[in-house]
C-alpha positions, -999 to 999 in steps of 0.1 A, spaced: 316 -38 139 306 -8 111 277 -12 91 279 7 59 248 13 35 224 -2 53 192 22 49 154 18 50 139 13 13 114 39 -2 79 30 5 53 49 -17 17 38 -16 6 62 -44 -22 82 -43 -53 82 -23 -85 63 -43 -124 62 -40 -148 38 -48 -186 46 -56 -212 30 -72 -199 37 -109 -166 23 -97 -169 -4 -72 -130 -6 -68 -99 9 -68 -62 5 -73 -33 15 -49 -4 18 -67 30 12 -48 54 7 -77 71 40 -70 83 25 -38 121 5 -40 122 -26 -58 145 -51 -63 154 -89 -58 158 -84 -18 125 -63 -16 91 -72 -3 57 -54 -3 31 -61 17 -4 -40 22 -20 -44 54 -57 -28 64 -62 -6 96 -67 -34 117 -30 -48 106 -42 -75 84 -25 -83 55 -45 -78 24 -22 -79 -4 17 -81 -14 31 -68 -47 32 -33 -60 -5 -30 -66 -36 -36 -43 -70 -38 -58 -97 -31 -32 -136 -24 -28 -133 -16 9 -127 21 21 -105 27 48 -69 32 53 -42 9 36 -6 7 46 22 -5 25 55 -19 41 81 -23 22 112 -46 36 148 -53 23 150 -88 33 193 -87 30 193 -59 57 158 -60 74 150 -24 74 114 -15 65 93 16 57 59 23 54 35 46 38 -4 49 42 -31 56 13 -69 63 20 -98 48 0 -127 70 6 -162 60 -8 -196 73 -17 -217 45 -24 -254 63 -16 -279 55 -42 -290 87 -58 -326 93 -59 -343 86 -90 
């Protein structure tokens, strides 16, 4: 049996983000990943827990997030990571 044309889809978690007192949430954008009818996008946090599906993830928690893009037609997948950093220290008045 010969398999042709089966390659992993492109995963692109986008730019890293940051949260602070002014901007308590950040949006990770995986929309530059491969998209299509047989593609699924899943976001996981550093512990491996699923925290979102689809190209965008809105979060107020710092850490490393992994985007997993899977082609359900052939089972191939790829990953990319983005980091949300934070500075929530209240400044002295």
